[in-house]
N, C-alpha and C positions, 0 to 999 in steps of 0.2 A: 608493563603495558601502559601506554599513555591513556589518560582518562578520556572517555568519549561520552557523548550524549546519544540517546536512542531516539529514533523517529517513531513515536508511539501516539499519535494524536487521536486514535480511534476510540478505544473503549472508554466508557464514562460512567459515573455514578448517576443513575436515573431510574425512576420507576418505569414499568412497562408502558405506561400511558403518557410519559412525558414527551413534549415536542422536541425535535432535534435541535432547535435553536437554544434549548435550555440545558443541554447536557454539558458535562465538564470533560476535559481531556484527561486521559489516564494518568498523566504525570501529576495531577492534583490529588490522586488517591493514595492513601497509606498502603493499600494492598499492592499497588504497582511497585512502589519503591522497596517493599519488603522482599519481593522475589528477585531483585537484582543483586548481582555480585557487589560486595562491599566497596570496590573501587569505583562503582558507578553511583552509589548512594550519596557520595560527598557532594554531588551536584545539586542536591535538593536545597532550595532556598538561596542559591547563589545567583549571581548575575550571569552565569554561564548557561542559563536556560535558553533553549533554542528559539529562533524566530519561528512563527507558527503558521506557515502557509506555503503554497507554490510561490516562491519569492521571485519578484521581478518578471512576472508573467503577464498574461492578458486573458480576457474573457473569451471562451470558445463560442463558436456559433452553434445554435441548436442542431444536434445531429452530427457535429464534427467528430465526436468520439462515441460512436454507437456501441462500443464495447465497454464504456465506462459504467460502473455499477456502484450503488450505495447499499451497504448492508447494515442492518440494525440487529443487534444481538442482545439476548437477555439470559442472565445466569441464575443459579439456584439461590444466591443470596439476595436476589431482587434488584441487583444492579444491571445496567445495560449501557450500550453505547453504539456509535456508528463508526464506519470505516469505509475505505475504498476497496474496490475489487474489479475484476474483469470477467466478462462473459466469454467462456471458452467453448461452450456447446449449448444445445437447446435445453439441457437439463442441469448444467453445472456452471458455477462461477469459481474463480480462483482468487485467493487473497493471501495475506501474511498470517502465519500461525498466531502471532501475538495479538491479532485482531479478534480471534475467536477462541482463545484459550486462557483461562485464569485458574489453573489448577484442575479445571474440568471444562468440557465443551459447553456451549450454551444449551439451555433447555429448549429454546425456540428462537425464531428470528424472522426477519423479513428482508427480501432482496428486492430492490427497486431498479428497474431497467429503464432505458430511454429517458434519463434524467438530464435536464438542463438546469432547472432551479429546484433544488431539493426541498424547499419550503412550500412549494406549490404543487397541487395535484394536477399536473399537466396532462393533456390528452395523450401525449406521446408515452407516458409512463405505464409500466406494467409492474404492479406490486404483488410479489409472490411470496408466500410463506415458505419457510424451510424448517426441517427438523433433523437433518443429517449433515454432520460435519466430520470431515476426515483431516485430522491434524497429523503431520509427519511424526512418526513414533520416536524419532530422535531429536525432536524440537527441544531446544534449551532456552528457557526464558531469561537465564542469567546473561547470556551473550548473544542471543538471537541466532544460534546455529540452526540450520534446517528450518528456517522461518517461512514455512509454506503450508497452506491448507486448501482443501476444496470443499465446496458446499453444494449439496444436491437440493434443487428446488422442488417443491411439492407438485407443481405442474410445469409443463414445458413452456419455455419462452416462445413468443410469436415473433419471428423475424420480420423486419420491415426496414425502412430507411433510418429509423432511430434506434433500432435494436439489432445488432449484428455481432457474432462472435469474432474475436481477434484470432489471427493465425499464430501458431506456435512453431518454433524451429523444427526441422526434420531431425530424426534420431541420428542420422549420419552427418548432420551439420556441426562441424567442429570449429566454426569461425568464432573469434573472440568478440567481434564487432567493434574492436578498438578503431577509432577514427571515424566511425559512423556518427551521424547526427541522431541523438536520442531525444525522443519527445516524451515529456511527463505531463500528467493531468490529474486533477483532483479538486477537492472541496476544502482544502486547508485554509487557515486564516489569511487575511490579506493585509494585515497591519501588525507592526511590532508593538503597538501600544498595549499596555496591560489591560486585560479584560476584553480585548478586541474579539468579536465573534468570528466564527469560521465563515468562509465564503458560502453564500447561498447558491452561486452558479459555478459551473465547471470552469476552472482556470487551467492554463497550460503554458509551458515554455519549453525551450530546447537548448541543448549543449552537446559538445562532443563526448562520446563514450571514450574512456581512457583505458590503458592496459592495467591489469592488476598490479604489475610491478610499479607503475607510476603512482597508482592509488596507494599502495603500501608505503612507498617512499614519502608521499605527501602526509600520510597519517603517522608515520614513524611508529607503527604498532603491528603486531601479528594478527590483528583482527581480520584483515582481508585474506580470504582463502579462495580456492578454486570454485567453491559454491557461490561466490559473490561476483558481481559485475558493478563497475563504478561509473558514475556520470560526473564529468568535470563540473566544478563550481564556478566556472568562468563567468564574470559579470555579475556575480552574486545570484545567479539563477539556480534554483534548486527546489527539491521537495522539502516538506517539513511536517510538523505535527498536523494531523488532520488528513494528510495524504497517504498515510500508511495503507499498505495492501494494494495500492494503485499501480498502474502499469508504467514501465519504461519500454517504449516502442521505437522501432525504426521503420522506415518506408522501403519496401521492396516490391517491384512489379506493380506499383500503384496500390499496394495494400499495406496494412499495418501488421507488423510482426512483433509479438511481445518477447522481449529478451530479458526483462527484469521485473521484480516486484519490490515496491518501495519498502525499505526495512529500517535504515538508521542513517544518522548524520553526525557530524563532528561537534564536539563540545563548544567550539568557537562560534557556532551559530549557523543557521541555514544559509544566510547571505554572506558568510565569511569568505567564500571562495574555495573552501575545502571541498573535495569530492564527496558525493553522497553514495551510500552503500545500498545495493539492491541484491535480492536473491537472483542468482543466474538461472533462468528458466531451463536452459538446455542441460544443466547439471541434474535436473530432477525429472526429466521427461519420462523415464520408466515409471517412477512413482506416480506421476500425473496420470499416465495411462492406466495404472492399476487402481487408481482412486477417482476415476471419472469415466465418462463414456467417450472421451475425446479419442478420435481415430488418429493415431500418430502417423506421420509421414516417414517413410524409410529414407 
């Protein structure tokens, strides 16, 4: 298998009281590298480390992505970190499993909805505690198989212009969405410079969704499976560290439909032009229905 980098910008070494601006990305932690397969560990300390943000994107308008979520999670060893997610119902958000699992689920955490600037307590924000995390039972941290999780909030979200759930595909929807324009959003870093901070505000960009066959061919590896969906890296536009767990969405009937969850990128870097890998939401609809209160469409 060709060596790859993983899109893991979310979890970080921090105390429960540390500000988001001071947390580190998970790729800086010994614990993160120890859990990876040996063929991935060789990337540590090399110049193959990925670019660290929504690359070649632009700042969103407040309320442009009312389904965008920031989650902050804390673990038994005292570490914690933030990640992206999406609001899928009044009680649940959905994210990548690697955002909320490090040998065990978090002891507690916070979901922030209605965010434009994550460093400011905006009037639009709803900050809600959580203590229930559902990680896919077959999640593998070594190769990010089944990289999906749901989180139940302690109190329901209040829907308004800045807080709205995203639509999910119908159970009968067998479209691959290849050729559709995919929109990605998140709070990853906005500069390649070493030590550059993550973005305070929501950034976004778009590119065509490609077939799994084309994605597999570009990567020249068997990493891409039916459970994945890929976004073209055309123009150097992509997700990266800090955007983990966030949405890949398409527009249908003037609404946003989530078709992917940000999961991993190529070792050549986020702006390299290689496709980015996402969890294919339609592949996991039954599991999502069983681990949330989302009412699935037939």
